[in-house]
N, CA, C and O atoms as a printed pandas DataFrame, in Angstrom:
     atom_number atom_name residue_name chain_id  residue_number  x_coord  y_coord  z_coord
0              1         N          MET        A               1   19.757   27.268  -15.100
1              2        CA          MET        A               1   19.283   26.081  -15.786
2              3         C          MET        A               1   19.555   24.823  -14.974
3              4         O          MET        A               1   18.716   23.925  -14.905
4              5         N          GLU        A               2   20.700   24.765  -14.377
5              6        CA          GLU        A               2   21.084   23.584  -13.588
6              7         C          GLU        A               2   20.093   23.375  -12.438
7              8         O          GLU        A               2   19.683   22.247  -12.162
8              9         N          LEU        A               3   19.723   24.446  -11.786
9             10        CA          LEU        A               3   18.801   24.370  -10.656
10            11         C          LEU        A               3   17.434   23.867  -11.093
11            12         O          LEU        A               3   16.840   23.036  -10.406
12            13         N          ARG        A               4   16.930   24.344  -12.203
13            14        CA          ARG        A               4   15.619   23.914  -12.696
14            15         C          ARG        A               4   15.602   22.420  -13.022
15            16         O          ARG        A               4   14.611   21.736  -12.767
16            17         N          ARG        A               5   16.687   21.924  -13.579
17            18        CA          ARG        A               5   16.742   20.508  -13.932
18            19         C          ARG        A               5   16.687   19.648  -12.666
19            20         O          ARG        A               5   16.015   18.617  -12.662
20            21         N          ASP        A               6   17.375   20.046  -11.599
21            22        CA          ASP        A               6   17.350   19.303  -10.348
22            23         C          ASP        A               6   15.949   19.293   -9.752
23            24         O          ASP        A               6   15.486   18.258   -9.274
24            25         N          ILE        A               7   15.279   20.421   -9.776
25            26        CA          ILE        A               7   13.912   20.507   -9.250
26            27         C          ILE        A               7   12.975   19.619  -10.062
27            28         O          ILE        A               7   12.112   18.943   -9.501
28            29         N          ALA        A               8   13.144   19.622  -11.366
29            30        CA          ALA        A               8   12.297   18.799  -12.227
30            31         C          ALA        A               8   12.488   17.313  -11.914
31            32         O          ALA        A               8   11.526   16.545  -11.942
32            33         N          GLU        A               9   13.720   16.907  -11.617
33            34        CA          GLU        A               9   13.983   15.506  -11.272
34            35         C          GLU        A               9   13.289   15.137   -9.961
35            36         O          GLU        A               9   12.694   14.066   -9.848
36            37         N          TYR        A              10   13.370   16.029   -8.975
37            38        CA          TYR        A              10   12.708   15.779   -7.701
38            39         C          TYR        A              10   11.193   15.731   -7.874
39            40         O          TYR        A              10   10.511   14.885   -7.297
40            41         N          ARG        A              11   10.692   16.649   -8.674
41            42        CA          ARG        A              11    9.255   16.705   -8.920
42            43         C          ARG        A              11    8.777   15.420   -9.616
43            44         O          ARG        A              11    7.732   14.874   -9.261
44            45         N          ALA        A              12    9.524   14.953  -10.579
45            46        CA          ALA        A              12    9.173   13.723  -11.290
46            47         C          ALA        A              12    9.221   12.526  -10.343
47            48         O          ALA        A              12    8.358   11.650  -10.398
48            49         N          ALA        A              13   10.223   12.493   -9.483
49            50        CA          ALA        A              13   10.334   11.390   -8.519
50            51         C          ALA        A              13    9.172   11.431   -7.531
51            52         O          ALA        A              13    8.617   10.390   -7.180
52            53         N          ALA        A              14    8.803   12.630   -7.083
53            54        CA          ALA        A              14    7.688   12.772   -6.147
54            55         C          ALA        A              14    6.378   12.355   -6.797
55            56         O          ALA        A              14    5.549   11.702   -6.162
56            57         N          GLU        A              15    6.185   12.727   -8.057
57            58        CA          GLU        A              15    4.960   12.330   -8.766
58            59         C          GLU        A              15    4.901   10.819   -8.971
59            60         O          GLU        A              15    3.837   10.214   -8.848
60            61         N          ALA        A              16    6.042   10.214   -9.281
61            62        CA          ALA        A              16    6.080    8.754   -9.447
62            63         C          ALA        A              16    5.761    8.059   -8.134
63            64         O          ALA        A              16    5.044    7.059   -8.109
64            65         N          GLN        A              17    6.297    8.593   -7.042
65            66        CA          GLN        A              17    6.011    8.004   -5.732
66            67         C          GLN        A              17    4.540    8.186   -5.373
67            68         O          GLN        A              17    3.919    7.270   -4.834
68            69         N          ALA        A              18    3.983    9.343   -5.663
69            70        CA          ALA        A              18    2.568    9.594   -5.381
70            71         C          ALA        A              18    1.687    8.653   -6.202
71            72         O          ALA        A              18    0.678    8.158   -5.699
72            73         N          ASP        A              19    2.055    8.404   -7.449
73            74        CA          ASP        A              19    1.294    7.464   -8.284
74            75         C          ASP        A              19    1.328    6.059   -7.701
75            76         O          ASP        A              19    0.311    5.365   -7.675
76            77         N          ALA        A              20    2.508    5.640   -7.231
77            78        CA          ALA        A              20    2.630    4.302   -6.636
78            79         C          ALA        A              20    1.780    4.186   -5.372
79            80         O          ALA        A              20    1.135    3.163   -5.141
80            81         N          VAL        A              21    1.786    5.236   -4.562
81            82        CA          VAL        A              21    0.984    5.229   -3.335
82            83         C          VAL        A              21   -0.501    5.188   -3.674
83            84         O          VAL        A              21   -1.264    4.458   -3.041
84            85         N          ARG        A              22   -0.915    5.975   -4.677
85            86        CA          ARG        A              22   -2.324    5.965   -5.107
86            87         C          ARG        A              22   -2.753    4.574   -5.556
87            88         O          ARG        A              22   -3.851    4.120   -5.235
88            89         N          GLU        A              23   -1.876    3.899   -6.304
89            90        CA          GLU        A              23   -2.189    2.553   -6.783
90            91         C          GLU        A              23   -2.364    1.587   -5.616
91            92         O          GLU        A              23   -3.282    0.767   -5.620
92            93         N          ARG        A              24   -1.487    1.682   -4.616
93            94        CA          ARG        A              24   -1.610    0.794   -3.445
94            95         C          ARG        A              24   -2.869    1.092   -2.659
95            96         O          ARG        A              24   -3.531    0.175   -2.174
96            97         N          ILE        A              25   -3.208    2.370   -2.526
97            98        CA          ILE        A              25   -4.430    2.743   -1.810
98            99         C          ILE        A              25   -5.650    2.213   -2.551
99           100         O          ILE        A              25   -6.553    1.648   -1.934
100          101         N          ASN        A              26   -5.683    2.392   -3.868
101          102        CA          ASN        A              26   -6.818    1.903   -4.651
102          103         C          ASN        A              26   -6.937    0.386   -4.584
103          104         O          ASN        A              26   -8.049   -0.141   -4.534
104          105         N          ALA        A              27   -5.817   -0.322   -4.583
105          106        CA          ALA        A              27   -5.843   -1.781   -4.465
106          107         C          ALA        A              27   -6.383   -2.194   -3.101
107          108         O          ALA        A              27   -7.181   -3.127   -3.004
108          109         N          ALA        A              28   -5.952   -1.505   -2.048
109          110        CA          ALA        A              28   -6.440   -1.815   -0.709
110          111         C          ALA        A              28   -7.932   -1.519   -0.590
111          112         O          ALA        A              28   -8.663   -2.275    0.049
112          113         N          LEU        A              29   -8.388   -0.433   -1.197
113          114        CA          LEU        A              29   -9.815   -0.115   -1.179
114          115         C          LEU        A              29  -10.628   -1.184   -1.889
115          116         O          LEU        A              29  -11.716   -1.539   -1.435
116          117         N          GLU        A              30  -10.118   -1.694   -2.982
117          118        CA          GLU        A              30  -10.813   -2.741   -3.727
118          119         C          GLU        A              30  -10.913   -4.019   -2.897
119          120         O          GLU        A              30  -11.957   -4.672   -2.872
120          121         N          VAL        A              31   -9.826   -4.369   -2.223
121          122        CA          VAL        A              31   -9.848   -5.561   -1.362
122          123         C          VAL        A              31  -10.860   -5.378   -0.241
123          124         O          VAL        A              31  -11.610   -6.302    0.073
124          125         N          SER        A              32  -10.888   -4.208    0.358
125          126        CA          SER        A              32  -11.832   -3.971    1.458
126          127         C          SER        A              32  -13.272   -3.973    0.961
127          128         O          SER        A              32  -14.162   -4.444    1.669
128          129         N          ARG        A              33  -13.523   -3.458   -0.239
129          130        CA          ARG        A              33  -14.876   -3.505   -0.803
130          131         C          ARG        A              33  -15.323   -4.947   -1.021
131          132         O          ARG        A              33  -16.448   -5.317   -0.686
132          133         N          ARG        A              34  -14.416   -5.767   -1.593
133          134        CA          ARG        A              34  -14.755   -7.177   -1.828
134          135         C          ARG        A              34  -15.002   -7.906   -0.518
135          136         O          ARG        A              34  -15.931   -8.707   -0.411
136          137         N          THR        A              35  -14.171   -7.629    0.477
137          138        CA          THR        A              35  -14.337   -8.262    1.784
138          139         C          THR        A              35  -15.676   -7.877    2.394
139          140         O          THR        A              35  -16.383   -8.727    2.938
140          141         N          ARG        A              36  -16.020   -6.617    2.307
141          142        CA          ARG        A              36  -17.301   -6.159    2.858
142          143         C          ARG        A              36  -18.470   -6.822    2.140
143          144         O          ARG        A              36  -19.432   -7.243    2.783
144          145         N          GLU        A              37  -18.399   -6.918    0.821
145          146        CA          GLU        A              37  -19.470   -7.571    0.065
146          147         C          GLU        A              37  -19.605   -9.038    0.461
147          148         O          GLU        A              37  -20.718   -9.544    0.605
148          149         N          GLU        A              38  -18.468   -9.726    0.637
149          150        CA          GLU        A              38  -18.508  -11.129    1.046
150          151         C          GLU        A              38  -19.140  -11.282    2.422
151          152         O          GLU        A              38  -19.948  -12.185    2.642
152          153         N          ILE        A              39  -18.775  -10.404    3.346
153          154        CA          ILE        A              39  -19.341  -10.459    4.694
154          155         C          ILE        A              39  -20.836  -10.199    4.647
155          156         O          ILE        A              39  -21.607  -10.903    5.298
156          157         N          GLU        A              40  -21.255   -9.194    3.885
157          158        CA          GLU        A              40  -22.685   -8.893    3.774
158          159         C          GLU        A              40  -23.455  -10.060    3.157
159          160         O          GLU        A              40  -24.576  -10.358    3.569
160          161         N          GLN        A              41  -22.846  -10.719    2.164
161          162        CA          GLN        A              41  -23.500  -11.882    1.549
162          163         C          GLN        A              41  -23.623  -13.027    2.543
163          164         O          GLN        A              41  -24.659  -13.690    2.597
164          165         N          ARG        A              42  -22.580  -13.267    3.329
165          166        CA          ARG        A              42  -22.644  -14.330    4.344
166          167         C          ARG        A              42  -23.722  -14.034    5.371
167          168         O          ARG        A              42  -24.484  -14.923    5.752
168          169         N          ILE        A              43  -23.788  -12.792    5.819
169          170        CA          ILE        A              43  -24.802  -12.414    6.807
170          171         C          ILE        A              43  -26.191  -12.617    6.222
171          172         O          ILE        A              43  -27.065  -13.187    6.875
172          173         N          ALA        A              44  -26.397  -12.157    5.004
173          174        CA          ALA        A              44  -27.712  -12.292    4.369
174          175         C          ALA        A              44  -28.073  -13.759    4.173
175          176         O          ALA        A              44  -29.220  -14.143    4.405
176          177         N          SER        A              45  -27.126  -14.583    3.754
177          178        CA          SER        A              45  -27.444  -15.990    3.527
178          179         C          SER        A              45  -27.722  -16.708    4.843
179          180         O          SER        A              45  -28.559  -17.610    4.878
180          181         N          GLU        A              46  -27.050  -16.337    5.913
181          182        CA          GLU        A              46  -27.295  -16.988    7.202
182          183         C          GLU        A              46  -28.596  -16.514    7.822
183          184         O          GLU        A              46  -29.204  -17.244    8.605
184          185         N          LEU        A              47  -29.035  -15.319    7.493
185          186        CA          LEU        A              47  -30.326  -14.855    8.001
186          187         C          LEU        A              47  -31.467  -15.634    7.352
187          188         O          LEU        A              47  -32.489  -15.903    7.983
188          189         N          HIS        A              48  -31.276  -15.993    6.076
189          190        CA          HIS        A              48  -32.317  -16.722    5.355
190          191         C          HIS        A              48  -32.246  -18.222    5.588
191          192         O          HIS        A              48  -33.267  -18.907    5.536
192          193         N          THR        A              49  -31.064  -18.734    5.842
193          194        CA          THR        A              49  -30.897  -20.162    6.118
194          195         C          THR        A              49  -30.058  -20.303    7.381
195          196         O          THR        A              49  -28.835  -20.418    7.305
196          197         N          PRO        A              50  -30.704  -20.295    8.535
197          198        CA          PRO        A              50  -29.934  -20.368    9.782
198          199         C          PRO        A              50  -29.193  -21.695    9.896
199          200         O          PRO        A              50  -29.628  -22.716    9.364
200          201         N          ARG        A              51  -28.098  -21.659   10.581
201          202        CA          ARG        A              51  -27.299  -22.861   10.772
202          203         C          ARG        A              51  -28.031  -23.843   11.674
203          204         O          ARG        A              51  -28.738  -23.455   12.604
204          205         N          VAL        A              52  -27.846  -25.113   11.376
205          206        CA          VAL        A              52  -28.403  -26.156   12.222
206          207         C          VAL        A              52  -27.303  -26.551   13.187
207          208         O          VAL        A              52  -26.235  -27.009   12.781
208          209         N          THR        A              53  -27.577  -26.368   14.468
209          210        CA          THR        A              53  -26.561  -26.698   15.459
210          211         C          THR        A              53  -26.936  -28.004   16.137
211          212         O          THR        A              53  -28.115  -28.295   16.343
212          213         N          ALA        A              54  -25.947  -28.769   16.471
213          214        CA          ALA        A              54  -26.181  -30.039   17.154
214          215         C          ALA        A              54  -26.677  -29.752   18.564
215          216         O          ALA        A              54  -26.305  -28.755   19.182
216          217         N          ALA        A              55  -27.535  -30.657   19.061
217          218        CA          ALA        A              55  -28.052  -30.482   20.417
218          219         C          ALA        A              55  -26.885  -30.595   21.393
219          220         O          ALA        A              55  -26.015  -31.453   21.245
220          221         N          LYS        A              56  -26.882  -29.737   22.367
221          222        CA          LYS        A              56  -25.804  -29.766   23.346
222          223         C          LYS        A              56  -25.985  -30.964   24.255
223          224         O          LYS        A              56  -27.101  -31.285   24.664
224          225         N          LYS        A              57  -24.888  -31.618   24.567
225          226        CA          LYS        A              57  -24.935  -32.748   25.484
226          227         C          LYS        A              57  -25.069  -32.209   26.903
227          228         O          LYS        A              57  -24.524  -31.159   27.245
228          229         N          ALA        A              58  -25.798  -32.942   27.706
229          230        CA          ALA        A              58  -25.947  -32.536   29.097
230          231         C          ALA        A              58  -24.608  -32.698   29.794
231          232         O          ALA        A              58  -23.880  -33.661   29.550
232          233         N          ALA        A              59  -24.300  -31.772   30.640
233          234        CA          ALA        A              59  -23.043  -31.839   31.376
234          235         C          ALA        A              59  -23.121  -32.995   32.363
235          236         O          ALA        A              59  -24.172  -33.218   32.963
236          237         N          PRO        A              60  -22.050  -33.721   32.542
237          238        CA          PRO        A              60  -22.093  -34.833   33.498
238          239         C          PRO        A              60  -22.311  -34.311   34.909
239          240         O          PRO        A              60  -21.870  -33.217   35.263
240          241         N          ALA        A              61  -22.992  -35.106   35.693
241          242        CA          ALA        A              61  -23.274  -34.702   37.078
242          243         C          ALA        A              61  -21.960  -34.594   37.828
243          244         O          ALA        A              61  -21.032  -35.369   37.599
244          245         N          ARG        A              62  -21.894  -33.635   38.716
245          246        CA          ARG        A              62  -20.672  -33.456   39.498
246          247         C          ARG        A              62  -20.598  -34.529   40.578
247          248         O          ARG        A              62  -21.602  -34.921   41.174
248          249         N          LYS        A              63  -19.410  -34.972   40.798
249          250        CA          LYS        A              63  -19.202  -35.967   41.855
250          251         C          LYS        A              63  -19.190  -35.260   43.192
251          252         O          LYS        A              63  -18.654  -34.161   43.332
252          253         N          ARG        A              64  -19.781  -35.899   44.153
253          254        CA          ARG        A              64  -19.762  -35.321   45.496
254          255         C          ARG        A              64  -18.431  -35.622   46.151
255          256         O          ARG        A              64  -17.852  -36.694   45.976
256          257         N          THR        A              65  -17.975  -34.672   46.890
257          258        CA          THR        A              65  -16.716  -34.878   47.622
258          259         C          THR        A              65  -17.055  -35.274   49.047
259          260         O          THR        A              65  -18.202  -35.124   49.470
260          261         N          ARG        A              66  -16.107  -35.763   49.775
261          262        CA          ARG        A              66  -16.352  -36.179   51.157
262          263         C          ARG        A              66  -16.841  -34.994   51.991
263          264         O          ARG        A              66  -17.720  -35.156   52.838
264          265         N          ALA        A              67  -16.284  -33.816   51.761
265          266        CA          ALA        A              67  -16.660  -32.649   52.552
266          267         C          ALA        A              67  -18.133  -32.333   52.349
267          268         O          ALA        A              67  -18.822  -31.984   53.307
268          269         N          SER        A              68  -18.631  -32.447   51.127
269          270        CA          SER        A              68  -20.030  -32.110   50.899
270          271         C          SER        A              68  -20.955  -33.186   51.453
271          272         O          SER        A              68  -22.066  -32.865   51.876
272          273         N          THR        A              69  -20.536  -34.460   51.465
273          274        CA          THR        A              69  -21.398  -35.513   52.019
274          275         C          THR        A              69  -21.429  -35.439   53.524
275          276         O          THR        A              69  -22.450  -35.749   54.138
276          277         N          ARG        A              70  -20.333  -35.037   54.132
277          278        CA          ARG        A              70  -20.316  -34.866   55.600
278          279         C          ARG        A              70  -21.202  -33.714   56.026
279          280         O          ARG        A              70  -21.920  -33.799   57.023
280          281         N          ALA        A              71  -21.144  -32.623   55.253
281          282        CA          ALA        A              71  -21.935  -31.442   55.602
282          283         C          ALA        A              71  -23.417  -31.756   55.480
283          284         O          ALA        A              71  -24.211  -31.293   56.299
284          285         N          SER        A              72  -23.807  -32.532   54.475
285          286        CA          SER        A              72  -25.224  -32.832   54.332
286          287         C          SER        A              72  -25.682  -33.869   55.350
287          288         O          SER        A              72  -26.873  -33.930   55.657
288          289         N          ALA        A              73  -24.773  -34.690   55.884
289          290        CA          ALA        A              73  -25.141  -35.700   56.868
290          291         C          ALA        A              73  -25.368  -35.089   58.233
291          292         O          ALA        A              73  -26.080  -35.679   59.046
292          293         N          LYS        A              74  -24.806  -33.956   58.515
293          294        CA          LYS        A              74  -24.940  -33.326   59.841
294          295         C          LYS        A              74  -26.287  -32.772   60.084
295          296         O          LYS        A              74  -26.542  -32.216   61.152
């Protein structure tokens, strides 16, 4: 009888731990589902209404160095 009671305690503890793990897994799955839905909604909304980007400024002209002006003068 003593042995059976010890096994039952371990079994109950293992089942409680398994339940806790299942709950955490299900919570993580729910978060990932919501995240995926949000990403899909953002993608769909941006496909229908593309972002307006500001015109890029022209890069400033590079300054000539003495070495390059000498080479072109030769």
